N, C-alpha and C positions, 0 to 999 in steps of 0.2 A: 613381158614386164622387165623393166630395167633393174639391174642389180644395184642395191644401195651400197654406198661406201660405208665403212665403219663409222665415219663422222656423222653421216646422214642418219644412219640407223640409231646412233646414240642420241642424236637430236630429237628423233621421232619418239623415242622412249621417254625422254625427259619432258616432252611437251604433250604427252598422251594424257587423257582424262584421269587415268589411274594414278599416274605420276603426280599430277597436280593435286589430286585428292590426298595423296600421301604427304606431300609437302605442306598442304594446309593443315593436316592432322598434326604434323610435327610442330608447326607454328602454334597451333592451338595448345598443344601439350606444353610447349615452352612457355607460352603466356600463362598457362594454368600454374606451372611450378613457380613462376615469378610471383604471381598473385598469392600462392600458398606461402612463399617465403615472407611476403609482406604481412600476411595475416599472422604468421608466427612472430614476426617482430613487433606486431601490435598486441601481443599478449599470448598467442599460441593456444588460446582456448576457443575452439570453434563454437561451443555453446554460447559463449559470450558474444562472439561475432554475429551469430544468427539472431540472438536476442536483440542486439544493437540494430540489426536491419529491421526487425519487427517494430521496435520503438521508433525508428526513423520513419517507417511507413505511417505509424500512428501520428507522428508529428506533422507529417505532410497532410494527412487526412484532416487534421484540425485546422491546418493553415488553409487548405482548400475551402473548408467550411466557412472560414472567416469572411471570404470574399463573396459569399452568397448572401450575406446580410446587407441590408440597405443602409442601416444606421452606422455611423462612425463608432459609437460606443460599443456596439456588439462586435465590430471588426477588431477593435483593439483588445477586447476581453478574450476572444478566442485566440488571437495572435499571441497573447501572453502564455496561454496554455501550450501552444505549439512550440514556443521557444524553450519552455521548460523541458519538453520531451527531446528537443534537438540537443540541448545541453547534455542530458543523460546519455544520448546516443554517442556524441563526440567523446565524452569521457570514457565510455566503454571501448571505443575504437582507438583511444590514445591520441585523438586529434585535439590536443588541448588548446591550440590557438582558436579553433572553431568554437570550442566549449566556452572559453573566456569571452570571446566576442559576442556569442549568443547570450551569455549571462548579462553582459553589459547592455546588449540590445533589449533584453527582457526588462531590465531596470528602466531603460529609456522608454519602453512601451508603457510602463506604469506611470512614469512622469508625464508622458505625452497624453495619457488618458485624462489628466487634470490640467491640460494646457489652458482651458478657459477659466480657471480659477486663479485668484490672486494668491501669491505674488508671481506665479509662473506666467500668467497672462501678460503682465506688465513687461516682462523680459523674455518673451516667447522666442523671438528670433535669436537673441543672444544665447539663450539656453540651448536651442537646437544646434547652433554653431559650436558651442563649447562641447556638447556631447559628441558631435561628429569629429572634432579635433581630438578628443580623448580616445575615441574608438580607433582613429587612424594611428595615434601615438602608441597605443597598446598593441595594435596589430603589427606595427613596425618593430616594437621591442621583442615581440614573440615570433618575429619573422623566421621561417624555416626554409622556404624556397619560393620560386616565382608564383606558385599557386596560393601562397599566403596573400598576395595582392588581390586575388579574386575574392577571397573571404572579406578583405577590407572593403573593397568596392561594393560587394553585395550587402554587407551590414550597413554601410553608410547610406546607400540608396533606400534600404528598407526602413531605417530609422527616420530618414528625411520624409519618407512617404507618410509616416504616422503623425508627423507634426503639421501636415497639411489638412485644411478644413474640409475641402470638397472631396467627397468619396470617389468621384471620377478620377481625380488627380492621384489619389492614393493608389488606385488600381494601376494607373499608367506607370508610375514610378516603380511600383512593386514588380511590374512586368519586366522592367529594365534590370531589376536586381536578380531575377531568377536565373538567367544564363551564367552569371558569375558564381552563384552557389552551385549550379550544376557542375561546373568545371572543378570547383573545389571538392565537392563530394566525390566525384569520380576519382580524383587523385588521392583521396584518403579512404577509399574502399567503403564509403557510405553509399552503397548501391541502392538501398531502399529509398534513401533521400534523393538520390540522383534520378531514379524513375519518377519519384514524386515531383521533382522540379519540373519535369516535362508536363506532368499533370497540372502543376501550378500554372504554367504558361497557358495551358488549354482552359483551365478554370477561370483565370482572370480575363482571358479573351471572351469567354462565354458571358461572364458578368458584365463586361464592358458592352457587349452587344445587347444584353438584357436590360441594363439600366441606363447606360450612357448614350447609346445610339438614338434613343428616343428624344433626348434633350436637344 
């Protein structure tokens, strides 16, 4: 067997499975401490953080449930409950931009619920555009970083979906909004909601197959 040079021996050690495992462990630990520091900056109370994740999961659960209803009225009603839970979660995590946008989104959902009644019916399109402009303006005023744009895009798409009459179109546009919220939630430690966003995508897809594919 040929004798290894010091350089070759060192290279073999560095590329060995044990060495790779150690490096991965160090990377995981480094990521954990970064996440811990972020959690501390968001309040430092792990009980609050955990409670926020539970509330986020409840918000997602109600949001998922909304798309299993066939009528537009029921979709909107459960959607309002979901937004209220999202707002509470973001406040607890210190993600105030998400909280404000979701609060405005909740108000928009209430208004959209009565889109077929006067005088909203007469100015339906104008009202929808005005609300989306307001959401975009507020989002830009509260802008923190590039991830703020994902929250803006997500809320605008979700609110637009609620002003559409056909349930099939509501589901399609809401499906487009989900990846934007997924990115925003991950960047703000809203892991419960992030997992839920993935479930939202699956749920909407299932509802589209269940109701829309038959048409």
